[in-house]
N, C-alpha and C positions, 0 to 999 in steps of 0.2 A: 502493500499500500504506498501510495506517494505520500508525501508530504507536503505543506503547503508551497512551499521554495519548489521542488520538484515538480509539484502539479503544473507550476507557473512555467517555467523552463518548457516542460513538453508539452505543452500550452503555444508556449512561443516556435518552439519546434516544428510543431505542425500549421502553424499558420504562412509559417515561411516558406516549408514545404508544398503548402496547398496553392500561394500566392504572391509566392517572393516578398522579397524584404520591405519591402513599397507596401505592402497591406498587413503591415505590424505597426497594432497602436495599442496604445496600454489600456484601453476601454476594450478593445478585442481579444487580448490575452486575458483579461481579467473574465469575459465573457466564456469563454473557452474551459477556463481551469476552474471555475464557479465559484468562483473569489468577489470581493469586492474593489472594486477597480484600485481604493487607498492600502489594499494590502499588500498588494505588487509595491509599493514604497518603502514598507520594512522592510523588501528584501532589495531594493535596485534602486538608485537615486533616481534614474531617468532609462531611456530605451537603450542608450551607447551601453550603459552596463549591463543590461539584462543584456544583449548581443553578445557583448565582451564573454559575462561568464556561461552564457548558451556555446560559444565556439569553445571556450578550456573545458565544459562538460561533452561535450562532440570528440574532442580531441582523446579524453581519458577514456570515452568508449571504443576508438581506434586503437590505442593504444593497446586495449587490456584486450580485445581480440586478433590484435594483429601477433601480439608479441608474449601468447601466456607459457609458450613451450621455448623461448626463443633461444635459450642455453645448451639444447640437448644433439648432439651427434657433432659435425668438424665443421667448418667453415661454409664449404659448400651445401653442405645439408639445412644447416641454422640459413641462410643465404634463400634458399629457393623455399623452405619451408615459408620463410617472413613474406614473400614474395607472391605465393600463392594464397596465403590467408589475407594480403592484403587484397588481390582479386577478387575474390570469393566475398569479402566482404566488401568489396567498392561495389559490386553488380548489383548487390539488394537495393528494394528499392524502398527505403527502409527512410521514417522524415529525418532522422540524420544525416544520411548521404544525403536528402535532395534539399535541405537546406542549408549544408556544411559551404556547398559553392559559393552561395548567394553571399554570405557574409566573409567567408573567408578572406577574402581581398579588399575589402573595405578600409580606408587609410587609417581607420580606429584601429581594428584589429593589428595593425602591424606596429606593434609596441616592445620593449626591449623585456614586459612583463611577459609579455605571449610567448619572445622565443625562449625567456628562461623557462616559459613550462612547457616548451615544444623541445626542448633538449634533457628537461627531467623524465619526462612522459617518455618521451623514446630513445635514453642514455641508452639499452642494452641495445639498437640498432647503431647509433655510435659507435659502441665497442668492438659491433663486430666489424666495422670498416676499420677500426684501429687496429685490430687484430692482424687484421689481413695487410695495412700495409705496414707495421711493424714483422711480417714474415715475408713482407715482401714480394706474396703472392696476389698482390691487389695494386692497380696502377697507382701512381702516387698525386693522387688528385685530392684535393680537400672533400672534407666526408659528405659535404654539401652536394657537392659535383658527385660524386658517386653515387648520392641516395638520387640526383637528377637524371644521371643516365641508365640507373640500374633498375629502381623500384617504381620512379613516376609512370612509365609504361603500365606496369602493372594494373594503375589507375586508371591510365588512359584508357586502355584497353575493356577495363571495367563500367568506365562510362558510357562507353558506345555500347554498351550490351544492354545495360540501362533504359538509354534512351534510344531503345528498338532500332538503330542504326544499323548493326551490323550481328549473327549469332557466328560465335566461333566455336568450331570443334575441340575437345579436350586434346588431341592431338598438336592443334594450334597453338592455344596455350601452354601445353609443357614445352612446344619448340622455342617460344615467346620468352619464358622463362629463363631456359639455357642458353638464348644469344642474349641476354639482359646477363646473367652471369660470365660469360663469356666478353661482353665490352669491359668488365673491369678485372677480369683477371691477367695475372702476367704468366703469359704462354714460358715454363720453362723451355730449354733445348730439343731437349728430351721429347716433348710434344710435341712441338717444331716440327722434329725430323717425322715424327710418327705422323701427324698433319699430312708430311709431305710424298709418305709413302703411302695414303689411303688417298 
């Protein structure tokens, strides 16, 4: 059972998912949550604070979903498991997914506080890249660049499916995951020779 603050957040999430950020008003949220409009201001000083809190909440949901067993297996296994979890999470038509894209790029969301929260929530992913860099098995790029090259395609593919633009076969997604891993992997001389022979 949600407490009042959670009910307000879920109501705002649903409104944004269905009608966009422009459809969000405190009165609309109050009606959807089944609370008095004044109740919202006990938890959030204004609409911007509500949106920022909602973004933090959704980030926590995403992190929990994709990083549950992040430490099991070797580097490649962990990378591919997170990639696949990200893909499967992203293709779901949930209020969290439908609303997140609309407020994630707002100027008010691009703050030091939000960036710190992202670093904390997704620290295991950062550590995975850092571990690969220390081993010399991942290309020497900044972890954010590594994420953009190798992990963001999972969400891009998922978004296309969620929007009904295309449907991918399982083997295509498996291949996409493999290619993303290869894009940041440092090939050893042995791997390179093997690739030439085949």
